[in-house]
Each structure stands twice: as C-alpha cells, then as structure tokens.
C-alpha positions in Angstrom: 82.6 190.4 1.2 83.7 188.1 -1.3 80.7 185.9 -2.9 80.5 182.4 -2.0 80.9 179.9 -4.7 80.1 176.4 -4.7 82.6 173.5 -6.2 81.0 172.9 -9.1 81.4 169.1 -10.6 80.2 166.1 -12.9 79.3 162.5 -12.3 77.9 159.9 -15.1 76.1 156.8 -14.0 77.4 154.3 -16.8 75.1 151.0 -17.2 76.3 148.1 -19.3 74.4 144.9 -18.6 73.1 145.6 -15.2 76.1 146.5 -14.5 77.9 150.4 -14.2 80.9 151.7 -14.3 83.0 152.9 -11.7 86.6 154.1 -11.0 88.8 152.5 -7.8 91.2 155.8 -6.5 94.0 156.3 -4.1 92.7 158.7 -1.6 95.7 158.0 0.7 93.6 156.1 3.0 94.3 152.5 4.3 91.6 151.0 1.4 91.1 152.4 -1.9 87.4 154.1 -2.5 84.9 154.0 -5.4 83.3 156.6 -7.3 81.3 157.3 -10.6 83.7 158.8 -13.1 83.3 162.0 -11.8 86.0 165.5 -11.7 85.6 169.3 -11.2 84.2 171.9 -14.2 87.1 173.4 -16.0 86.7 177.0 -16.9 84.6 177.8 -20.1 83.7 174.0 -20.6 79.5 172.7 -20.8 78.5 170.5 -18.5 78.3 167.7 -20.7 81.6 167.9 -22.3 83.2 168.4 -18.4 81.5 164.7 -18.6 82.6 163.1 -21.3 86.0 164.6 -20.4 86.1 162.8 -16.6 85.1 159.4 -18.2 87.8 159.6 -20.8 90.6 161.1 -18.4 89.5 158.4 -15.3 88.7 155.1 -17.6 89.9 155.7 -20.8 87.0 154.8 -22.3 84.9 156.9 -24.6 80.9 157.4 -23.7 77.9 159.5 -25.0 76.2 161.4 -22.7 72.1 160.3 -23.1 70.1 161.8 -19.6 70.8 164.1 -17.3 70.1 162.8 -13.6 69.9 166.0 -11.6 71.8 168.3 -9.4 72.9 166.8 -6.3 74.3 168.9 -4.0 76.3 167.7 -1.2 78.1 169.9 1.5 81.7 167.4 2.7 82.8 166.5 6.0 85.4 169.9 5.6 82.4 172.3 5.0 82.7 172.9 1.4 79.3 172.3 -1.0 79.2 170.5 -3.9 77.1 171.0 -7.0 77.0 167.7 -8.6 75.7 167.5 -11.9 74.8 163.9 -12.7 74.7 162.5 -16.3 74.1 159.0 -18.0 76.0 157.6 -21.0 76.2 154.8 -23.2 79.6 153.4 -22.9 81.6 153.7 -25.9 85.1 151.8 -27.2 88.2 152.1 -24.9 90.9 154.3 -25.5 94.5 153.8 -25.5 95.0 156.9 -22.8 96.9 156.1 -19.2 94.1 156.5 -16.5 94.4 159.6 -14.2 97.2 159.8 -11.4 95.4 158.3 -8.5 93.0 155.6 -10.3 93.5 152.3 -9.7 91.2 151.8 -12.1 87.8 151.4 -13.6 85.7 148.2 -13.0 82.4 146.7 -14.1 79.9 146.4 -10.6 76.6 145.0 -10.1 74.6 147.1 -7.3 74.9 144.2 -5.0 78.4 145.0 -5.3 78.3 148.5 -4.6 76.2 148.6 -2.3 78.3 146.3 -0.1 81.3 148.8 -0.7 79.2 151.3 0.8 78.4 149.0 4.0 82.2 148.8 3.9 82.6 152.9 3.9 84.0 152.6 0.2 82.3 154.9 -1.8 84.0 158.4 -2.8 80.7 159.8 -1.0 76.7 158.9 -0.5 76.0 160.5 -3.6 77.5 157.4 -5.3 75.2 155.2 -4.8 71.9 157.9 -4.9 72.5 158.5 -8.5 72.6 154.5 -9.1 69.2 153.7 -7.2 67.7 157.4 -9.5 68.7 155.8 -12.6 66.7 152.2 -10.9 64.6 154.6 -10.3 63.9 155.4 -13.9 64.9 159.5 -13.4 66.1 161.5 -16.3 65.8 164.3 -18.0 66.8 164.7 -21.2 69.7 167.2 -21.8 67.9 169.5 -23.3 66.9 171.0 -20.0 70.7 172.3 -19.6 70.9 175.8 -20.9 74.3 176.9 -21.5 75.1 180.0 -23.2 
C-alpha cells in the first residue's frame, strides 16, 4: 500500500503601506486569478528558501522572510490536499528577471480590492484572504518554530 502524501506548498504575505503584493495568474479560464506568491516545495529545499524563491520567480522582487504565519490545510475541488505554509516577508528590491510562465503581473492591492476580487471569485483559493486577515489580526510566529534538520 502506498503512503498518502499531501502537497507541500508555501505562500508569502508581503505588506507595504496598507497594500499587499499579489500575483495575477493566467490559469486558462475566462479571467485571471490572484494569489500570494506561492508554490511547491522542491526536494531538499527549506521552507523559507522555497518562499523566497517562489516570490522571486513570480514577482521579480527579493524579500526578507520575517515571520511564520502558520500552516493552512486546504482540500481542492479535485480532492488533492495541500499543506500550505504561510510566511510574512518584508519587500526588497526589484530584480531584472522575467516572471514565471503564466504570471501576468505583480500588483500592490489594498484589502478592499482583494475582498472585491474574492467576491468576483478571482482569488486562486480562499486561503489568499484568510492569510491576509490572519496577518491583520496580528497572527505571527518566530521562524524558530520551524525545525528543519
């Protein structure tokens, strides 16, 4: 019998002046969707390294990971289960690198704009708004709560 393995992902909340950096993605549907910079953990990669890498690839911006937001478990419509590690980061400088395939752009959006996108069904998952609300509620843990050998 094979073991069940959830998909391990990372997502990063990046605040600046009451706005959040989100990526606009082409998922092949009639409209684009919005997400935090996020993606899958690669073999041998640490969680914080994955969060920085995904942010660089999807926003062409470097960040400093400052806090752990928490573990978010999500079951997708097709039954896949994701264990998504949320992080908070401070934005750094822009990079002269292209955006990942399927990323249409990176946008600084206020909470009201993100809530409007949620009402339109244009967030990649409900976790996008949940993470931002958790950030606003002051939820954060030191990175030292993560023990990676």
